[in-house]
N, C-alpha and C positions, 0 to 999 in steps of 0.2 A: 072630909076633915079639912082638906086644903081650902075648900070654898068657905067653910066656917071661919078659918083663920083670916082669909081675905076680908070677910065681912067685919070681923072684930077689929082688925087694923084700920079699916076704913072708918069705922065708928069712932075709934079713939082719935084718929087724925081730925075728923070732922069736929069732935068735941074740943080738942086742944087749940085748933087754929082759927076756927070761926071765919071772920071776914077775910082773912088772908087767902083762903081757898076760893078759887074761881069755879072749879069743877073737879069731880072725881069720876073715874070710869074703871070698870073691871072687864077685861077681855081675855079669854082663855086662861083664866085664873091669875092674871097679872093686874096689879093695881097701878093706875096712873093718876097722879094728883097734879093739877095745874094751879099754881099760886101766882100772886102778884109779884112782879119783878122786884119791887122795892122791899118786899118782905122775905126774899130768898135766904138771906143770912140768918135772920131771926128764926125762920122756920127750920133751917138747917141745924142750928144749935139745939133747938128743942127736939128735933128728930134724933139727933145724936145722943142727947143726955137723958131723955125721958126713959125711966125704967121699963115702961111698957112698950117702948119702941127700940131704942138703942141701935139706930142705924149708924154704926161706927165706921163703916167702910164705904168710901166712894169708889166704886168699881170702874166707872167711866163717866166722862162728861163730853158732850158733843154739841155742836151748833146745828141748826136746821134752817134752810132757806125754803119757804113754802111758795115761792114764786112759781107759777104754772103748775102748782100741785093739783092733781086730778085731771089735768089736760094731757091729751095724747096727740102726737103729730100725725098718727095714722090709726085706724081702727081695724082690727081683725077679729073675727068671731069663730073662725074655723081654720084648720090646717089647709095648706095649698100645695099641690104638686107642680105648680107652674112657676113658683117663686114670685117675689114681689120686691119692690124697691124700698130700701131704707134711706135713699137719698132724698129726703123731704125738704121742702122749703119751710123753715120754722116761722111761725107767726109771732107777733109781739107778745112777750110774756106778760101774763096778768095774774092777779091774786084772786083766788076763789072767795066768794062772798061769805062762806061759812068759816073762813080762817080769820081770826081776829087781828093778826099782824104777820108781816112777812117773815121775821126772824124769831127764833126761839132757842133756848138753851135747855138741854135735857140732862138730868143727873140720874145715874143708875146707882142706887144705894142698896147696901146689904146689911142686914142685922144678923150678925153671927150668933148672938145670944138666942134669938127667936127663930133663926133659920128662915128668914123671909126677905124677899126683894121688893123694892119700891122704885117706881119711875116718877121722878119729880120734874115738872116742866114749867118754864116761865117764858111768856111771850114778851118781845121787846119792841121798841119804837122802830118804825121802818127807816126813817131818815138817818138816824145815828144810833144803831143798836149798841146799847150799853147796859151793863148790869154790875152789881157789886161782886167782887171776888169772894170765893168761899175757901181760899187757901188757909185762912186761920181756923176754919171749921174742919176741913179735911185737907191736910197737906198734899195729898196725892193730886189735888186739883191743879197744882202748879203747871206742869207740862200740858195737861189737858186744856187748860184755859189758853195757854200760848198757842196750841194747835188750832183752837176755835178762832182765836184772833187772826192767825196767819191765813187760814183757809176761808173764813167767812167775814173777817173784818169786824168781829164783835169785840168791843172794848170792855175790859174788866177793871172796874174801879179798885184802887188799892192793891193791885197785883204787884208783887215785889220786883218782877223783872219781865215785863210784857214785851217780848221781842219775837220776831219770826223764828220758827223752829224747824220747818220743813222746806220752805222755799229759800232762794238765795237772798242775800242782803239787798241787792238792787232790783228784786222782783217788783213788778207793778201790778197792783190789783190783788184780788182774793179769789183763787181758782175754783173754790167750791160754790161760789155764788152762781145762781142759775143764769144770770145775764153775762157771765164772763165768757168771752169768745173762745171757742174750742182751740183755735190756733194761737191764742194768747195775744199780748200787746207787743212784746219784743222777742227777739231771738238772740242767741249767743253763738259766737263763732270766734275762732282764733285768727287774728290778723297777722300775717307773715311780715308785713312791713313794719307794724308797730311792736311786734314780738310780744303780744299780750292778748288776753281775751277781751273782746269788746261786745257791747250791746248795740243792736240796731233794730229799726222797725221790721216787723214781720214781712217776709217776702213771699209767704204762701198765698196763693190766689184763693179768695173765698169762692167756693163753688158748691153746687149740689153734687153729691157723690154719684158715680156711675152705678146703676143697679147691677147687682150680682145675680146671675141666673143659675139656678140649681138644676143640673142635668142628671139624668138617671145614670147611675154607675153601671157600666157595661159588665163589670165583674160579678154583679149580682144576678143570679139566675133564678127566675121564677119557676117554681115547681108545683105540680099538683100533689095532692095528698098521697103519700106513700111512694112517690117517685124520688130517685136519687139524683141530685144535681151533677152536672158534668164536672170532671176534675179540672 
């Protein structure tokens, strides 16, 4: 029954939006629709108002950075009892060939009338990720879009108050971008001479982490079948 509903919703969306849709995919009973970034507001209004859809609620909105997507700094295929280092030297981040753009915005929608969820996605330009705000379509997008701007640097056209929401006013950069350094760009401390909080360049030395070796816990007693371990 659920699979039939997914197919029906997918068919309706395909019929309604035509060229605005780049692709549709169903995975584990969930429907994901990729649309052109320039059409996201028009598509959103139709998804919200169409009687056969009525996606009236925006449950979540998030940014995505696909830089280095699908790449691993180390490969493991089985468990190990000797331990291994997570102190890897990272390579230059790259974008996979099957990903159309580095940044994307994902909208999680809910139709309470039809009891169905939809994942809407739009890919953005790499150099200046920008997309129209959907605050006028779903007011709950207000703080979600501010969060995506703060953490990913995605700009939302016509947003009523696009300011940082999680990081400090003087924060430099966008911490959820894959090329953002783990130690950050600046650090904060209280200066006793100036009697105020100041920002200064990061003093943490960039280095590969020391491998952590996992040793056998001596408290664990190996027993044969039917034998009782020592107290």
